[in-house]
N, C-alpha and C positions, 0 to 999 in steps of 0.2 A: 342346271336349275336357274330359273329366272329370278330377278331381283324381287319381284312382287309375289313370288311363291314362298318367300321367306317370311317368318314372323317379323313383327315390327322390331323386336329386340335384336333379331339377327341382322335385319337390314341396317340398324344403327351400327352394329359391330362391323359389318362389311364396309360401310362408308368410312369408318375409322381406319380399317385395314387398308383400304385403297389410298387414303390420305398418307398413311405411314409409308406405304410402298412407293408412292409417287415421290414423296419427299426424299426417300432414300435413293431412288433412281436419279434424281436431280443432283443430290449431294455427291453421288459416285459417278457423275459425268456420263450418265446413260448406261450404267452397269446395273443389271437386274432384269426382272420380268415385267415391270410396270407397263411397258408398251402394250402388253396383252390386254390391259383394261381399255386402252384406246381402240383396240380392234375387236372388242367383245361384241357378240351378236345382240346382246341386251342393251338397248339404248339407255336404260337407267344406270347401268354400270359404267357406260361411257360418260354419262352425265356426271357421275360421282368423280370420275377422273378429271374432267375438265373443270369442275367446280373446285377440286383440290388444287389444281394448278393456279387458279385465280386467287385462292386464299393464301397459298404458299408465296406467290409473287408479292402480295401486299404485306405479308407478315415478315418476309425475309429479304430485305433490300440487297443483301450481299449475294443472294442467289439469282437475282433478276437477270443478269447477263447469261447465266447458264440456262435459265428457263427459256429465254428467247432463242438461244442457239438450238436447244432441243426441239422447240416448235418448228424452226426452220428445217431441221432434219426430218421431222414428222410430215411436213407438207410435201416432201419428196418421196414418201413411201408409196409403194404400188397399191396397197390396200386403201380403198377410198374411205373406209370407216376411220382409219387412223388420220387421214387428212381432214376429214369432217370434224373429228373430235379435236384436232389441233386448232382448227379454225374457231370452234366454240370456246376453246381455252383462251385463244387470243382475244375473243370477244369479252370474256370475263376480265381480262387484263385491261382491255381498251375502255371499259367503263370508267376507269380512273386514270389510265395512262395510255393514250392512243398512239402517241409517237413511236414507241418501240415496236408496235405491232402493225403499223400502217402498211409496211411493205408486204406483210403476209396477206392482207386483204387485196392489195394490188395484184398479187400473184393468183390467189385462189378465186377471185372474181371470174377468172377465165379457166378454171379447172374443167377438165373433160367430163367430170361426173356431176350430175345435177344435185346430188346430195351435198356435195362440197359447196357448190354455188349457193344452194339454199341456206347452208350454214352461214355463209357470208352475209346474206340478206337478213337472216335472223339475228346475227350479231350486230349488224348495222342498226337494226331496230332497237336493241337493248342499249347499245352504246350511245346512239343518237339521242335516246330519251334521257340518259343520265349525264352524258358528256357531249352536249350538242355541238359546241363551237368547232372543234377540230374534225369531228366526224362528218358534219354537214359540209364543211369546207372540202373534205376528201370526196364526198359524194358528188359535189358540184363538178368535179373534174370529168365525171362520166355522164353527165346529163345529155350530152350531144354525141355520145360515142357512136361510131358507124353501125355497131351491132345493136339491132332493135331490142334484143333480149337484155342487154346490159342497161339500156335506157329504161326498160320496163322494170327491171329488178331494182334499180336505184330509186325510181319513183315509188315502188312498193316499200323499199327499205326505210325511207324517211317518214313514212306514214305515222309511226307510233309517236314520234316527237310532236307531230302536228295535231294529234288528238287533244293535247292539252295546251300546246303553244302553236296554233296554226300560223301565227305571224312569222315563226322561224322558218317555215318551209314554203309559204305561198308564193314568194317571188321565184323560188326554184321551180315550183309547179307551173308557174306562168310561162316559163321558158319552153315548156313542153306543149303548149297549147296548139302549136302548128305542126306537131309531129304527124307524119304521113301514115304511120303504121297503126292498124286498128287495135292491136294488143296494147300498145303504149297508150293510145287514146282512151281505151276502155279502163286501163289501170288508173290513169289520171282522173277520170270521172269518178271511179270508185273511191280513190283517196280523198277527193274533194268532199264526197259524202261522209266519209269516215271522220273527217276533221271538223264537222259542222255541228254536231249535236250535243256536245258537252258545254259546261258552264262558260258563258261569255264567248263562245267560239263562233256562233252564227254571224254576229255583227262583223267580226274580223274577216270572215270568209267572204261575205257579201260585199264588203267595202273593197276587198281586193279584186273580186270578180268584176266589179264596176270599172276596173282599169284594163281588163282584157279586151281583145278585139276579134277573137274567133267566135263568131256568133253561134255556130253549131255546137262547139264545146261548151260555151257558156250555158246555152239552153239545156243541153243534156246534163250538165252539172247541177243546174237548178232543179231539174226533174229528179235527179238522184238525191239531192239534199231533202227534198220533200218526201221521197220514198223512204229514206233512212229514218226520218222522224216518225214514220209509221212502223217500220220493221223493228226499230229499237225503242219503241214507245215506253218500255219499262225502264230504260236507261237515259233517255233523252231529257234534257232539262226543260225543253219546250214541247208542248203537244204539236201534232202535225198542223192543226189549225193555227196555233200561235206562230209556227214557223212560216206558214203561208202568209199570214197577215204581216209578219215582219218583212218578208221578201217583197210582198206587194208594195209596201210603203217605201222600202229603202233600195230596192234593186232598180237600176236605171235601164229600162228596156230600149 
């Protein structure tokens, strides 16, 4: 039976049960059946498990070392769903405490399964948005990794922080402007557009682009910024015309 086939009341009870079982599993040093939640086919049950880990970690300092040890065990499990859920749990922890889980992301960024790698990037997004300093410092290590997919994923992973604080990631993005790989370049251009349309963001983005020297990337980024202000016109702080007028005035061609 899937999570959302249950009534709201039963879903609440199930979440509470998952929390109790996960807590007991941690307290008993991995004794019990709570690992089954991490392997469940229903993503919402797995989510209940990793959210429980994050809350237990915050609420129980004396259990934190046990939790980290369990997560390291889980990222070695053959079932990718367990590894994926462990990464998401590490992401919940990393929102407030990145240091203890940093090594998990170093390892799982290179996991053989795309779902685990995607969980890393999803976690980088949420951690980087709430706990930017250590997470962005970690991401910077991989900006010029030989694997183009790692570079692309890191570029994508820092996007969420940039949507409200573009100044925090623009210098990192600038380092990718001469990347030779189309997928990386396309992701870079996409991210530039995504960090341009909220309050006070466009001036910061344009000022930074004025310091770039890859004319092709600059022009495509400007085109994307203009397009985004139309695609997201219901959410953008400026109309497309206002964005064009600002760019015309402030962008040094």
